[in-house]
N, C-alpha and C positions, 0 to 999 in steps of 0.2 A: 102418816099415810097408812091406811088399812091395806092388807094384802089384796083385797078384792079391787082396790083402786089402781094397783100396779099393772101396767101393760105387760102382758105375757108374751114371750117370744118362743119360737121352737125351730128345730132343725134336726138333721141327722148327719153326723160325721163319723168316719171310720178310719182307723189306722191298722195296717196289717204288716207284720214283719215276715219277710220271705228270705230264702237262703241267699238270693242275689239282689236284694234291695228292700224297699219299703213302699207300700201303697198308702196314699191318702185319698179319701173320697168324701163327697158330700152331695146333698141334694141342692136344688137351685131356687127354692121358694123362700121368700122373706115375708114374714107376717108381722102384723101389728094388731094384736088381739085376734078378732075373727076376720080381719081384712087381710087379703093377700096384697101386700104392699109392693112386691116386685116379683116378677115371674122368671127373671133371668139373673138372679143374684149369684155372684161368684163367691163361694165360701172356702175354696182352697186357693191359697196365694203363695206365690214364689217369693221368698225373702231375698234370696240371691241364687246363684247358679247351683247351689248344693243343699239348700235348706228351704223347707216349705212349712206352712201352717194351715190348719183348718179353723174356721170361725164358728162359734156358737155364743149367743148372748145378745146384748144390746149393740146394735150396729155402730153407733157413734164410738163406743168404747173399744170395740175390736178394731175398727179402722184406725183410731188414733194410736193405740198400743202397737199395732203392726207397723205403722209409719215410724214410730219412735224406735222400734227394734231395728228396722232397716237402716235408719240413720246412725244408730250406735254401732252397727256392724261395719258400715262404711267408714266411720271415723276410726274404728279399731284397725281396719286395714290400712288406712292412710298413715296412722301414727306408728304402726309397728311393721308394716309391710307383710303382715301375716293374717291368715284367716282365723277367726275364733272357732274353737271346737264346738260341736253341736251341743254338748252338755252345758257348756258355759253360756251359749246363746239361750238355752232353755232356762237356766237359772236366772239369767238377766230378765227374761220375759216374766218368769214367776215373781220376781221382785217387783216388777212394774204392776202386775195384776194384784199383788198383795196391797200395794199402795193405793191402787185404783178403787178397790172395794171398800177401803177404810176412809175415803174422803167424805166430808160432809156434803150431802147433795140431796135435792128433792127427788132425784131419780137414781136408784141404786146402780152402781157401775158393775154390771154383771158381764164377765167376759171369760169364756172357756175355750182354751186352745189345745189342739194336738199339734206338736211340733216334731218334725223329723228331718234327718239329714245324714250326710255321709262325710267322714273325715278320716284321718289316718288311724283312728281307733275302730273304724268300721261303721255299720249302719246303726242309727240310734232313733228311738221313738219315745217321746215323753208326753204325758198327760198333765196339763197345767189347769187345775181346777179353779173355779171362780174365786175361791178364798186365798189363792196364791200358793197352795200346796202343789207339790210336783212329785210325780212318780214315773219311773221308766217302765215302759211296756215291753215285755220280752216276746209276746206273741201277737196280741191284738188288743184294741181298745175302741170304744165308741162313746160319743157324747150327744147330747141333745134329746129332745122329746121323743124321737124315733129310735133311740138307742136300745130300748127294750126289744123291739123287733129285730134290730141288727144283731144284738147279742145272741138271740135265738139261732140265727143263721150261722154266726161265727162259732158258737159252741158245738154246733152239729157238723159243720163242713170244714173248719180250719184243720190243716195238717202241718205239723212241724216240717221245716225245710221245703215248703212248697215253692214252686218257681214264681217268678214275677208275673208271668202270663196267667198262671192259675190264681195268683193273688188279685189281679185285676178282675178276673171273672168272678171271684168270690166277693169283692167289693161291690161290684154291680148288683149281685144278688142281694147283698145286705141293704143297699139303698133302695132297691126295688121293693123289698119286703116292707121297709118303713113307709115308703110312698103309698103302699096299698092300705095301710092301717092307721098311719099318723096324719091327722088333718093339717099339722103344721109343716109337714115335709111334702115336697112334690116338685112338679114342673120339669125336672130333668136331673142330670147327674154330671158332676165333674170328677175326674180321676187324674191324679198326679203320681208318677213313679219317681222314686229316688234310687238311682243305681250308681255304679262306678262312673258313669258318664254324666252324673249330675241329676238335677231335678227337671222333669219334663212333663208337661200336660199332655196326656194321651187320649183323654175322652172329655168332650164338652158337648153334651147332647141335651136338647130340650124335648119335652114330651108335649105333644099337641093334644089339648083337651077339648078343642072346639067341636061342636056338634053341627054337622052339616044339615041344612034345612031340606 
């Protein structure tokens, strides 16, 4: 299969480390080539009450891998009566992504996740690249076709030890910058906060592009 025959996908996701939590954010547009396939896609998902992930890549792959991670974490809790640590959940997801990209398939299994959570070791944010590699983000990270615009905002406005409220405001600015310039990002924004109280969706807003006659 030639590169030009592969259906391209795009998105913008952002992860920001704050002094009192972590922000995960993404736009709401799902694309299939030049077609806007869905205008209200949800790309930030709660894995459980204290861990969340963002999606970028092929929809079928990210959906399946997310369901598998949720199932594995539930089984872990049932067997041990303990919650898995965030870094162990991230390593588990990275292993599944590694296996996914190396399966023989007519369609490449591209899946890029940002995973964040809180446990007794504190707040953690990890970047799981489509090849299965994993790295911990100590300040911020972005993925997807709109990440170039998002990084420009992050490099300029991010401050160490910023509050969760300031982090939410910065995340919104990042996604808005990407929406303005990246054709594969748009329609709205989802924002999830992860604090000592757990993972919570704080913004889910759609942008109306309709032109009134």
